[in-house]
C-alpha positions as CSV (number, residue, x, y, z in Angstrom):
1,M,168.7,101.2,77.3
2,T,166.9,103.3,79.3
3,N,168.0,106.9,79.5
4,I,168.7,108.8,82.8
5,L,168.8,112.7,83.2
6,F,171.0,113.1,86.2
7,I,171.1,116.6,87.8
8,S,173.6,117.5,90.7
9,Q,175.5,120.5,92.0
10,D,178.1,117.9,93.3
11,E,180.2,116.9,89.9
12,I,182.5,114.5,92.2
13,F,179.4,112.8,93.6
14,K,177.9,112.7,90.2
15,S,180.7,111.4,88.5
16,D,181.3,108.7,91.0
17,L,177.9,107.9,91.0
18,Q,177.9,107.8,87.2
19,N,181.1,105.6,86.9
20,Q,179.6,102.8,89.5
21,I,176.3,102.6,87.9
22,E,178.1,102.1,84.4
23,H,180.3,100.0,85.6
24,H,177.9,97.3,87.2
25,T,175.4,97.3,84.7
26,S,174.8,98.4,80.9
27,E,171.1,98.6,81.3
28,F,171.1,102.5,81.9
29,D,172.6,105.6,79.6
30,F,173.4,108.9,80.6
31,I,172.2,111.6,78.9
32,D,172.0,115.8,78.6
33,E,169.1,118.1,78.5
34,R,168.5,117.7,74.8
35,V,167.0,114.3,75.3
36,T,163.8,113.2,76.7
37,P,164.5,111.1,79.8
38,D,163.1,108.0,80.8
39,I,164.2,108.5,84.3
40,L,164.8,111.9,86.1
41,L,167.5,111.5,88.8
42,I,168.2,114.7,90.9
43,D,170.6,114.9,93.7
44,E,169.5,117.6,96.5
45,D,168.3,120.0,93.6
46,L,164.8,121.1,94.9
47,E,164.6,124.2,92.3
48,A,165.6,121.6,89.5
49,L,163.1,119.3,90.4
50,Q,160.3,122.3,90.3
51,K,161.7,123.4,86.8
52,Y,161.6,119.8,85.2
53,H,158.1,119.2,86.4
54,S,156.6,122.5,85.5
55,Q,157.4,121.5,82.0
56,N,154.9,118.5,82.5
57,L,158.0,116.2,82.0
58,K,156.4,112.1,82.2
59,A,159.6,110.6,83.5
60,P,159.4,109.0,86.9
61,T,161.5,111.2,89.3
62,I,164.2,109.7,92.0
63,F,165.1,112.3,94.3
64,L,168.6,111.9,96.4
65,T,169.0,113.6,99.8
66,D,170.5,113.0,103.5
67,N,167.5,115.5,104.7
68,P,164.3,113.9,103.8
69,D,162.2,115.8,106.2
70,G,159.1,117.2,104.6
71,L,159.8,115.1,101.1
72,E,158.3,112.1,101.9
73,D,154.7,112.7,100.6
74,A,155.8,115.4,97.7
75,D,153.5,114.4,94.7
76,N,156.5,115.0,92.3
77,I,158.8,112.6,93.5
78,N,158.4,108.9,92.7
79,H,161.3,107.4,94.8
80,L,163.0,109.2,97.7
81,I,166.3,107.8,98.4
82,I,168.3,108.7,101.6
83,K,172.4,109.1,101.1
84,P,174.1,107.3,102.1
85,F,173.0,104.2,100.3
86,E,174.2,100.9,98.8
87,L,174.7,100.6,94.9
88,S,172.6,97.5,95.0
89,Y,169.6,99.2,96.5
90,F,169.8,102.0,94.5
91,L,170.1,99.8,90.9
92,D,166.9,97.9,92.1
93,E,165.0,101.5,92.7
94,L,165.7,102.7,89.3
95,R,164.4,99.3,87.9
96,S,161.6,99.5,90.0
97,C,160.8,103.1,89.1
98,L,161.1,102.4,85.3
99,N,158.8,99.2,85.4
100,I,156.2,101.4,87.5
101,Y,156.3,104.2,85.0
102,D,156.1,101.5,81.6
103,N,152.9,99.7,83.1
104,S,151.4,103.5,83.7
105,E,149.1,105.4,81.4
106,E,152.2,108.0,81.4
107,G,154.6,105.6,80.3
108,F,152.3,104.7,77.2
109,I,153.9,106.3,73.9
110,S,151.2,107.6,71.6
111,F,151.9,109.0,68.2
112,N,150.2,108.9,64.7
113,Q,147.0,107.2,66.2
114,Y,149.2,104.5,67.7
115,Q,149.9,103.5,71.5
116,L,152.8,101.8,72.3
117,R,152.7,100.0,75.6
118,P,156.4,99.2,76.5
119,L,155.7,96.6,79.4
120,N,152.7,94.9,77.8
121,K,155.2,94.7,74.7
122,D,152.3,95.5,72.4
123,I,151.2,98.2,70.1
124,V,147.6,99.5,69.7
125,N,146.2,100.9,66.6
126,L,143.5,103.4,67.8
127,R,142.1,103.8,64.5
128,N,140.3,100.3,65.0
129,G,141.7,99.0,68.3
130,E,143.8,96.5,67.0
131,E,146.7,95.4,69.3
132,T,149.7,93.8,67.7
133,K,152.4,91.8,70.1
134,L,155.9,93.0,69.8
135,T,159.2,91.8,70.4
136,E,161.4,93.3,73.3
137,K,163.5,94.5,70.3
138,E,160.9,96.1,68.4
139,V,159.6,97.8,71.8
140,A,163.1,99.3,72.2
141,V,163.5,100.5,68.6
142,I,160.0,102.2,68.5
143,K,161.0,103.5,72.1
144,Y,164.7,105.0,70.8
145,L,163.2,106.6,67.4
146,Y,160.1,108.4,69.4
147,K,162.8,109.9,71.9
148,F,164.5,111.4,68.7
149,Q,161.7,112.1,66.7
150,D,162.6,115.2,65.6
151,R,165.4,114.0,63.3
152,I,166.5,110.9,61.4
153,V,168.1,108.3,63.2
154,S,171.1,106.2,61.3
155,K,171.3,102.5,61.0
156,N,174.6,102.8,62.7
157,E,173.1,104.6,65.7
158,L,170.4,101.9,66.1
159,L,173.4,99.5,65.6
160,Q,175.2,101.1,68.4
161,D,172.5,102.1,70.9
162,V,169.7,99.7,70.7
163,W,171.9,96.4,69.7
164,G,174.7,97.5,71.4
165,Y,177.1,96.7,68.6
166,S,176.7,92.8,68.7
167,P,179.1,91.0,66.6
168,D,176.3,88.9,65.2
169,V,174.3,92.4,64.3
170,T,175.0,94.6,61.0
171,T,172.9,97.0,59.2
172,H,171.0,94.3,57.1
173,T,169.6,92.5,60.4
174,I,168.5,96.3,61.4
175,E,166.8,96.8,57.7
176,T,165.0,93.0,58.4
177,H,163.8,94.0,61.7
178,I,162.4,97.3,60.5
179,Y,160.7,95.6,57.3
180,R,159.1,92.8,59.9
181,L,157.8,95.4,62.5
182,R,156.0,97.6,59.6
183,Q,154.8,94.4,58.1
184,K,153.3,93.4,61.7
185,V,151.9,96.8,62.4
186,E,151.0,98.6,59.3
187,R,149.6,95.5,57.2
188,D,150.4,97.4,53.9
189,N,147.8,100.4,54.6
190,I,149.6,103.7,53.6
191,D,147.2,105.7,56.4
192,A,148.7,103.2,59.0
193,Q,152.7,104.0,58.3
194,L,154.6,103.6,61.4
195,I,157.9,104.2,60.7
196,L,159.4,106.3,57.6
197,T,162.7,105.7,55.8
198,V,164.5,108.8,55.1
199,D,167.9,109.6,53.5
200,G,168.9,106.1,54.8
201,G,167.9,106.3,58.1
202,Y,164.9,105.9,60.0
203,Q,162.1,108.3,61.5
204,L,158.7,107.5,63.5
205,K,155.6,109.1,61.4
206,I,154.3,111.4,64.2
């Protein structure tokens, strides 16, 4: 699931666009400011644009406006979308923005001498340069745990937000995925621990 932080002072427009996106696709999840976003979506708010980029936020930024004058070459805007726009075009821009980000060095996730490269679907052990290929679900698990690295993530939370409560998935399935991921990456090396089991949930070792 791709997290979007949507900033707009027009609550009616914000609610309408968010509802349309959620109706047409399940790829995106809207979050509040407590969670690190994958995409920053800002509607007409230049102050918010400056605020979040002054925090060195690495998420790619889409800026919505009906007056693009002077914004075409802005360094802190990845995609400038002029209102009004078609929803299909907007969704294409969202996906394009995320793909570009995931394939850039800014999109790599680094922790505990590991580097996750989401678009490549691999993880690099920076201790020895070893690259390990991952499944799409394994990448999603690591990305999710990284976003909430300051707390323990429960199995039920992974079940809901990563697997989407598929009828074929149980907490045992999640336990098996985590076990296999550890075996692939850690290789029984205590110094190369990737994921910790804490109080029945999971947390990246940062």
